[in-house]
C-alpha positions in Angstrom: -5.2 22.1 -20.0 -3.4 22.1 -16.6 -3.1 20.0 -13.5 -5.4 21.8 -11.1 -5.3 19.4 -8.1 -2.8 16.8 -6.9 -3.5 14.2 -4.3 -0.7 11.8 -3.3 -0.3 8.9 -0.9 3.0 7.4 0.1 5.2 8.7 -2.7 8.8 9.0 -1.7 9.2 11.8 0.9 5.4 12.4 1.0 3.0 10.4 3.2 0.2 12.6 1.9 -0.3 15.6 -0.4 -3.5 17.4 -1.4 -2.9 20.7 -3.0 -4.3 23.0 -5.7 -1.9 23.9 -8.5 -1.8 27.2 -10.5 -0.7 27.8 -14.1 2.6 29.1 -12.7 3.6 27.1 -9.6 6.8 27.7 -7.7 8.0 24.9 -5.4 10.4 25.8 -2.6 11.9 24.0 0.3 15.2 23.0 2.0 17.8 20.7 0.4 16.5 17.1 0.4 13.0 18.1 1.2 11.7 16.4 -1.9 11.3 19.1 -4.6 12.7 16.8 -7.3 10.6 13.9 -6.0 7.5 16.0 -6.3 8.2 16.7 -9.9 9.0 13.1 -10.5 5.3 12.3 -10.1 4.7 14.0 -13.4 7.7 12.3 -15.1 6.4 9.0 -13.8 3.0 9.5 -15.5 4.7 10.7 -18.7 6.8 7.5 -18.8 3.7 5.3 -18.3 1.8 7.1 -21.1 4.8 6.9 -23.4 4.3 3.1 -23.8 7.3 0.8 -24.5 7.2 -0.8 -21.1 4.8 1.7 -19.6 4.0 1.2 -15.9 6.5 -1.7 -15.3 9.4 0.2 -16.9 8.5 3.4 -15.0 8.5 1.6 -11.7 11.7 -0.4 -12.5 13.5 2.8 -13.5 13.0 4.0 -9.9 14.3 0.9 -8.3 11.0 -0.8 -7.7 8.0 0.0 -5.4 10.2 -0.3 -2.3 12.2 2.6 -3.4 9.2 4.7 -4.3 7.1 4.1 -1.2 7.4 6.6 1.6 9.5 5.3 4.5 6.8 6.5 7.0 4.0 4.7 5.3 3.7 2.1 8.1 1.0 -0.5 7.4 -0.5 1.7 4.7 1.7 0.3 2.0 -0.1 1.2 -1.3 1.1 4.2 -3.3 -1.7 6.3 -4.9 -1.8 9.3 -7.2 -4.8 11.3 -8.3 -4.8 14.3 -10.6 -7.6 16.7 -11.6 -7.1 18.3 -15.0 -8.9 21.6 -16.1 -8.7 24.1 -18.9 -7.3 26.7 -16.3 -7.0 27.2 -12.6 -10.4 28.9 -12.4 -12.3 26.2 -14.3 -13.8 23.0 -13.1 -11.9 19.7 -13.7 -12.7 18.1 -17.1 -10.6 15.0 -16.4 -9.7 13.1 -13.2 -7.2 10.2 -13.2 -6.4 8.0 -10.2 -3.7 5.3 -10.0 -2.8 3.0 -7.1 -0.2 0.2 -7.0 1.5 -2.1 -4.6 4.7 -4.2 -4.2 3.5 -7.4 -5.8 4.8 -7.7 -9.4 4.3 -4.5 -9.1 0.5 -4.6 -9.6 -2.2 -1.9 -9.9 -4.5 -1.8 -6.9 -6.9 0.6 -8.7 -7.1 2.8 -11.8 -10.0 5.2 -12.4 -10.8 7.8 -15.1 -13.5 10.4 -14.9 -14.5 12.7 -17.7 -16.5 15.5 -16.1 -18.9 13.7 -13.7 -18.9 10.5 -15.7 -16.8 7.6 -14.4 -15.4 6.0 -17.6 -13.2 3.4 -16.0 -13.0 1.6 -12.6 -10.3 -1.0 -12.3 -10.0 -3.8 -11.3 -12.8 -4.8 -13.7 -14.2 -8.3 -14.0 -11.8 -8.9 -16.9 -8.9 -7.9 -14.7 -10.1 -10.3 -12.0 -10.2 -13.1 -14.5 -6.7 -12.2 -15.9 -4.7 -10.7 -13.1 -1.7 -10.1 -15.4 -3.7 -7.2 -16.9 -3.2 -5.3 -13.7 0.5 -5.0 -14.4 -0.3 -2.5 -17.1 -2.0 0.9 -17.1 -4.8 1.9 -19.5 -2.6 4.9 -20.4 -0.2 2.6 -22.3 -2.9 1.0 -24.4 -3.1 2.7 -27.8 -6.4 1.0 -28.5 -8.3 2.9 -25.8 -9.6 5.9 -27.8 -11.8 7.0 -24.9 -8.8 8.0 -22.9 -6.6 9.3 -25.7 -6.9 13.0 -24.7 -5.8 12.1 -21.2 -2.9 9.9 -22.5 -1.7 12.7 -24.9 -1.8 15.2 -22.1 0.6 13.1 -20.0 2.8 12.3 -23.0 3.2 16.0 -23.7 4.7 16.8 -20.3 8.1 18.2 -21.0 11.1 19.3 -18.9 14.4 21.1 -19.1 17.6 19.8 -17.5 20.6 20.7 -19.7 23.7 18.7 -18.8 27.1 20.0 -19.9 28.3 16.4 -19.7 26.3 15.6 -22.8 28.1 18.0 -24.9 31.6 17.9 -23.5 31.9 14.1 -23.0 29.7 12.4 -25.5 31.8 9.2 -25.6 31.1 8.4 -22.0 27.3 8.8 -22.0 25.5 5.7 -20.7 22.5 4.3 -22.5 20.0 5.4 -19.9 21.3 8.9 -20.1 20.8 9.0 -23.8 17.3 7.8 -23.4 16.6 10.6 -20.9 18.3 13.0 -23.2 15.6 12.2 -25.8 13.0 13.6 -23.4 14.8 16.9 -23.4 17.2 16.7 -20.5 20.3 17.3 -22.4 21.8 19.4 -25.2 21.4 16.6 -27.7 17.8 16.2 -26.9 17.3 20.0 -27.2 18.9 20.0 -30.7 16.7 17.1 -31.8 13.6 18.9 -30.6 14.6 22.0 -32.5 15.3 20.0 -35.6 12.0 18.1 -35.4 9.7 21.1 -36.1 9.0 22.6 -39.5 11.4 25.2 -40.9 8.9 28.1 -40.5 8.1 27.3 -36.9 11.8 26.7 -36.0 12.8 30.0 -37.6 10.1 32.0 -35.8 11.1 30.5 -32.4 14.8 30.9 -32.9 14.2 34.6 -33.9 12.5 35.2 -30.6 15.3 33.4 -28.8 17.9 35.5 -30.6 16.1 38.6 -29.5 16.2 37.4 -25.9 19.9 36.5 -26.2 20.8 40.0 -27.6 19.1 41.4 -24.5 20.8 39.0 -22.0 24.2 38.1 -23.4 26.7 40.9 -23.9 27.6 41.4 -27.6 25.5 38.5 -28.8 24.4 39.2 -32.4 23.0 36.2 -34.3 21.7 32.7 -33.7 21.2 30.1 -36.5 20.3 26.5 -37.0 22.3 24.3 -39.4 22.9 20.6 -40.1 26.4 19.2 -40.4 27.1 18.7 -44.1 28.9 15.4 -43.4 26.8 13.7 -40.7 23.4 15.6 -41.0 23.5 16.2 -37.2 21.7 19.4 -36.1 23.6 22.2 -34.6 23.1 25.8 -33.3 25.7 28.4 -34.1 26.2 32.0 -33.0 28.0 35.2 -33.9 29.0 38.1 -31.6 29.1 41.8 -32.6 32.6 42.4 -31.3 34.1 39.7 -33.6 36.0 40.8 -36.7 34.1 40.4 -40.1 36.3 37.4 -41.1 35.5 35.5 -37.9 33.4 32.4 -38.3 30.4 31.1 -36.4 30.7 29.3 -33.1 28.8 26.1 -32.5 26.9 25.1 -29.4 29.7 23.0 -28.0 31.6 26.4 -27.5 28.6 28.2 -25.9 28.8 28.9 -22.2 26.6 26.8 -19.9 24.5 29.9 -19.1 23.9 30.7 -22.8 22.9 27.1 -23.5 20.6 27.0 -20.5 18.9 30.2 -21.5 18.4 28.9 -25.1 16.9 25.7 -23.7 14.6 27.5 -21.3 13.3 29.9 -24.0 12.8 27.0 -26.5 10.9 25.0 -23.8 8.6 28.0 -23.1 7.8 28.4 -26.8 7.6 24.8 -27.6 4.0 23.8 -26.6 1.1 24.6 -24.3 1.8 21.5 -22.2 3.0 21.1 -18.6 6.7 22.2 -18.3 8.9 21.0 -15.5 11.8 23.2 -14.5 14.4 22.2 -11.9 16.3 25.2 -10.5 16.5 27.1 -13.8 18.6 29.8 -12.1 21.9 27.7 -12.4 24.7 29.4 -14.4 22.7 32.6 -15.0 23.2 36.2 -14.0 20.8 37.2 -11.1 19.4 40.1 -13.2 18.3 37.6 -15.9 16.9 35.2 -13.2 14.9 38.1 -11.8 12.9 38.2 -15.0 12.0 34.5 -15.0 8.6 34.8 -13.2 7.1 37.3 -15.7 8.8 35.3 -18.5 7.0 32.1 -17.5 3.7 33.9 -17.5 4.2 35.8 -20.7 5.7 33.0 -22.9 4.0 29.8 -21.6 1.1 30.1 -19.2 -0.6 32.8 -21.3 -1.1 30.3 -24.1 -2.6 27.8 -21.8 0.5 26.0 -20.6 1.6 25.3 -17.0 5.0 25.8 -15.5 6.1 23.8 -12.3 9.4 25.2 -11.2 11.6 24.3 -8.2 14.0 26.9 -7.0 16.4 28.0 -4.3 16.6 31.5 -5.7 15.1 34.4 -3.8 15.9 36.6 -6.8 13.7 34.5 -9.1 10.8 35.0 -6.6 11.1 38.8 -6.3 8.3 39.7 -8.8 5.6 41.5 -6.8 2.9 39.8 -9.0 3.6 36.3 -7.5 0.4 35.3 -5.6 0.7 33.2 -2.4 -1.4 30.5 -4.1 1.4 30.1 -6.7 4.0 29.0 -4.1 4.1 25.5 -2.6 6.3 25.3 0.5 7.9 21.9 1.5 8.6 21.3 5.1 10.4 18.1 6.3 9.0 16.4 9.4 9.7 13.2 11.2 6.9 11.4 9.3 7.7 12.8 5.8 7.6 16.1 4.0 4.5 18.3 4.3 3.4 20.4 1.3 1.3 23.5 1.7 0.4 26.5 -0.4 1.9 29.7 0.9 -1.7 31.0 1.0 -2.6 28.4 3.6 0.2 29.5 6.0 -1.1 32.5 7.9 2.2 34.3 8.7 3.4 33.9 5.1 0.1 35.0 3.6 0.0 38.1 5.9 3.5 39.2 5.0 2.8 38.9 1.3 -0.4 40.9 1.7 1.6 43.6 3.5 3.7 44.1 0.3 6.7 41.8 0.8 7.7 39.7 -2.2 7.7 35.9 -2.1 11.5 36.0 -2.4 11.7 37.9 0.8 9.3 35.6 2.7 9.2 32.0 1.6 12.9 31.1 2.0 13.3 32.0 5.6 12.9 28.4 6.9 15.0 26.8 4.2 18.5 27.7 5.4 20.8 25.2 7.1 20.9 25.7 10.9 24.7 26.4 11.0 26.1 26.9 7.5 29.0 29.0 8.9 30.5 25.8 10.4 31.3 24.5 7.0 34.2 26.9 6.9 35.7 25.4 10.0 36.1 21.9 8.5 39.7 20.7 8.2 
């Protein structure tokens, strides 16, 4: 199942969004245009569905409603999200979920769930009106609501990849909130725990595929293995290289380069499930020739099995694949009243250039460059 349509009101940079999403969706725009804030919509819903504080915790983690609401909202102060979920981009929506909330408490202003054409839930209900405190929680965080369990599980399964070298080089200075985010897969420790959590056969099969990829991408890479520390039981990855002498030992993940770790994390995430996968600028620390293969890799390893990849990028190399359709690219454009979001297919000049044979990498970044970057070199 994928997110087929996204409708947003007053979320951070965005006064309004109404876009169709594909199985493989690239998100491009200038610095500070809101690419991370757009992906944060899906993190927000995942955090609500995860329970343990749910809606209130998810809002609080972002500094409260005042920090989430678009500065250009004016008198229209409520924040609203609506998502249409479908088996694939060509199919009709099987689920629709809508959530609205305001500053007070914070409190839900509405919550609606449709399955097909049937409206299953329309809040506030009479029970909500009699007990207003109920509107401080979402139905997604109630384990007892079996009718919405598929929807809840879908949001819970949203994953992301943000490997932080800080987590492996400076473990003693990690703050509690960073450790919690790491458990959701944003750091090396989280990645190791996710690898350790699957059964041995599945883990071995996935690591074999990753090993094959590393042999192709990393010079003289030979072997990848999973172990547990004999003293602590902590999971580790270890590697060997073909140019090492026979007596040389294995190298653990704390000695891997950032690029090697990021590639391992990316490949594991693509193999891990058929859920929505969020990727923020996956090109970091990686050779351009490797990055140039990401677009077909996303399709071949994740979307083909029913998953969805939402990826932000500043890399024209990543977008050079001729097979990228204009509907697969969302372009963010800052304005005085907030950032506008449009599919490249809805921008005539971009669509025409792509139809004439230019790649997305040659077209969609033209408006993203700073006006006078060369002046940076003149600073004293």
